[in-house]
N, C-alpha and C positions, 0 to 999 in steps of 0.2 A: 391452605393449611389454617389460616386464621379463622375462616368461616367455620370450619369443622371444630376448631377449638372453642369458638363462641357457642356453638350448639352443644358441645360437650360440657361447657361450664353451666349452661342453662339446665341441661339434664342433671348434671351433678348437683346443682343447687336444690332441685326438687327431690332428688334421691336422698341427699344428706338431710334435708328437712323432714322427709317422711321417716327416715331411720331415726333421727333425733326425737321426733314426737312419739314414735312407736316405742323407743327405748324408755322415754319418760313416762308414758301413760299406760302402755300395755305391759312392759316388763318391770316397771318401777325402778329403773336404773337411772337415777337422776344425774350422777356424775358422767356416765357414758353419754347421756343426752346432751349435757353441756359441752363435752368434748366434740361431739358430732356437729353441734350447731356452731361452735367456734371455728370449725374447719371451713365454714362458708366463705369467709373473706380470703382464704388461701386460694380459692378458685379465681378470684379477681386478680390476685397477685401473679398467678401463673399466666393468666391471659395478658396482663400488662407486660410481664417479662418476655413472653413469646412474641408479642407485637414489637417490642423494642429490639429483640434479637433479629426478627425478620427485617426490620428497617436497617439495622446495622449490617446485615449481610447483603445489603444492596438492593433489596426489594423496592420497586417503584411504589411510592405512597398511593394507595388506592382506596376504594370505597370500603374494603374490608377492614382497613385500619381505622377509618372513621366510625364504622359500625362497632368495632371493639371499644373505642372510647365512649360512644353513647351507651353501650351495654354496661361498662364499668360505672359510668356516671349514674345510670338508673339504679344499679344495685347498691351503690353507696347511699343514694337518697331514699330508696324505697325498700331495700332488702330487710332492714331491721323491722320496719313497719309491717311488712308482709309476714315475717316470722312471728311477730307479736300477735298479729291478727289471727293467724292460723293456730298459734299456741292457745289463744283464748277459746277458739272453737273446738280444738282437740281436748282441752281441759273439760269443756262442757260435755262433749260427746263421749269421751273415753274415761274421764276422770271424775265425773259426777259434780263438777263445779257448776255454779249458776250460769245461765245463758249470758254471753257477753252483751254489753250494751252496744247497740248499733250506732251508726252515725246519725246525727239529727237529720230529719228529712225536710223541715220547713223553717221559714223565717230566718232571723238573724243567727241562730245557732248553726243552721246549714251553711250560711254565708261564711261564718268563722271556720267551719270545717273545710270548706272549699279553699279558703285563704291559706290554711295550714298545709293542705295538699299542694297548693301552688308554690309555697315556700320549698317544699321537697323537690318539686319540678325545677325550681330555680337553682337549688343545690345541684341537682343532676346535670343541668346545663352548664353550671360553673365548673364542675369537675370535668365534664366532657370537653369543654372549651379549653380548660387548662391543660389537659392531656394532649389535645390536638395542637395547642400552641407549642407545647414541649416537643412534639413530633416535628412541627414546622421548623423550630430552631435546630433540632437534631439533624434533619435532612439538609437544611440550609439551602444554598443555591445549587446544590448538586442534582436536585430532582424537581419534578412537577408537583407542587403542593396544592394545586387547585382543588383536588378532591378533599383534602384535609380542611381547607377553608370553607368548602361547600358544607361539610358536616358541622363546622362551627356555626354557620348561619342556620342550619337546620335545627341545631340545639337551641339557639336563640329564638328562632321562630316558634318552636314548640313551647318554650317558656312564655313567650309573648301571647300566644293564642290561649294557653291555659290561664294566664293572668287576666285576659279579657273575659274568659268564662267565669273565673272567680269573682271578678268585679261585677259582672252581670247579676250574680246572686245577691250582692249588696244593693245594687240599683233597683232590681226587680226581684225582691225576695219571693221565693216559692211559697204560696199560701196553702194552708191545710185545707183539705176538702171540707165542704159544708158539713157541719155537725161534729167535726173532729176538733179536739182541743189542740191549740198550737203547742208544739213541744218547746220546752225550755232548755233541753239538752241535759247531759249528765250533770249531776250535782258535783261541785268542786269539794275536794277534801280540804282539811285545814292546812296540810302540807302544800297543796297546790295554790292556795290563796296567798301563802307567804311567799 
């Protein structure tokens, strides 16, 4: 049941996102768009509640509970980022806005970008580990918690590997091809400088 709910939440995320962006840019219904996009976190709350109920009803902690925690952690850390990225592209394609500035591709700006993504991965791992630790305490000594611990280590390994990749961009910055000017990254606004 939990696996089906994870799939339903993922499909629901993309359906709500598509409906929200269509309402905003095709139908010009800004309030409806906001309501649809604000429904996104409800999916994670439903998944969290269903996982807790499943464990409360005596289900043996398994990989599906660990996967649910990783999914929730990922959407907490990367959900808003994904929505903002797609909103910028939808505004360009459907709303006539200027093309969004892409991520820097070379040098120190690219390394900073990778570091910011790593911080998101670190947040995802922290949320997943926190949820899994809560499940471990909830189950207590009554069940086998080895799969929950394994998913905690998986989340920490993913954050560690991503951290090494981000660090590599600082140690060995990607160089622009010959003849191309190195990017300085997007300019900061006065509000961002403060």
